[in-house]
N, C-alpha and C positions, 0 to 999 in steps of 0.2 A: 504494500500500500504506500501511496505517496504521503507527503507531509500533511496534506489537507484531507486525508482519509479516503482519497479516491484511488483509482487504479494505477496512477503514475505520478511522476514529478510534475510540478507546475511549470508551464512554459516560461522561459526566461524573458520572452518578449510578448507584448500584447498585439496580436495580429487580427486584423479585420478579415474574417473569412470571405466576405463579399468583394474584397479589393481585387483588382486585376493581378494576374500572376506576376508580371514584371514588377509591379509596385511592391508586392509582398516580397519578392526575391531581393529587391534593392533594400527594403527595410531590414530583412534578415541580415544581409551583408553589412549594413551600417551599424547594426546593433550586436553583432557577434564579435567578441573581443579579438580573437586571432584573425578572423577574416577581414575585419575592418582595419586592423593593423597592416595587413598586406595591401590594402587599397584596391581590392578587386571590385570591378563593376560588371553588371549584367548588360551586355550589348544587345542580345536578342533572346527571347524566350517564347517558344511555341510548342505545340504538341509534339513530344518526342525529341525535342532538340533544345539545346542551350548554348549560348556563346558568351564567354566572359573575357574580360580584358584585365591584364595586370601591367601597370606602368613599371618601367625599369627603375629600380631604386637601389642605391648602393648598399643599403642595410640588408638587402636580400641576396647579395652576391658572395661568391667565394673570394676571400680577401686577396689571394694571389693573382687570380686571373680576371676578376671583375665580371665573371659570367654568373647568371642567375643560378642559385644553388638548386641542385636536382631535387631536393626535398620540397622546395617551393613548387616546382613543376609538378611533382607527384600530388601535392595538396590540391593544386588547381584541377588536375585530372579527376581526382576523387570528388571535389566540390562541384565542379561543373556537371559531372555525371549524375550526382544526386539531384541537382536542380532539374536536369533534363528528365530524369526518371519521375520526379514528382509531377511533372506536367501531364503524365499519363494516368494519374490517379483521380478518382472521383473526389476524394477529400485529402488533398496533399499533406495537410498539416496533422492529420490523424493517423498517419502511417509512420512507423519508425523504420529507418533504414540502417542496416548494419553491414559495413563493407566486409565481404568474405574473401574477395580477391581483388588485388590492384596490380595490374601489370603495366610497367612503363619501359619503353624502349627509347633511349636517348639517341638522337640522330646526329645532332651537332650542338655546339654550345649556344645558349641563349644570351645574346649580348644587347638586346633591345627590349622594348615593350613586347609582351607576348599575348597572343590571342588563343583561346582554348575553345574548341567546338566539340560538344558531346552529342552523340546520336544514340537513341535508345534502340537496341536490337531486339530486346524482349522485355516485356513487363507483364509478369504473371501474377498469380495470387500469393506466391511465396518467394519468388526470385525475380530479380531484374538484372539485365545485362546491357552494358553500353560500350561504344567504341568512340575513341577520342583522338583528335588531332590538335597538336600545339604548334603554332607558327610564330616566327619572329622575323625581324627585318635584318638583312645582311648589311655590311658596311657600304655596299653598292646600292642599297635601297630596294633590293628584291625581297619578296616574302618567301621564306623557306620553312619547311618542316623542321622543328627542333626536337620534337618527341611525338611518339604515338603511344596510345595506351588503351586499356580496356578495364572495365570493372565488373564485378559481380556483387550483388547485394542480396541479403536475406531481408525480406519485407515482413514486417510485423504489424498487424492491425490490432485493435483492442481485443478482438476475439482470438488472436493467435499468440498473445503474450503469455 
């Protein structure tokens, strides 16, 4: 039981269930300590797809090379995937997602702002799967893939907890 005698912990943010998805996503990112510290923004959110942006920030880089730390990239893959997956749910804030698998393949160093696009491959009653592409800009100004990823989540509704 949660602290209030209900079936779970109280939500750390007050979310209007009738607000548009992108507005809710922006609110969550702004009010989540770690994610707000990263300065992630939602660029696009639609059924089965999410796109997020992370500005290049020195605080997020490897101190020797100045490239964005791989752990930050992995966090973005996981986060963007969860947002994309929630767009497929009837009541996105009433489902708990637990990452069971996070696969990241680093293709090249990220030396600029990065964009993360997650696409839902499957959203079932107990499992969700996504595929993700992370791109950045080269010194020449071209957009290139810096990482690819995939996630698998265990989905828990009130009845499956």
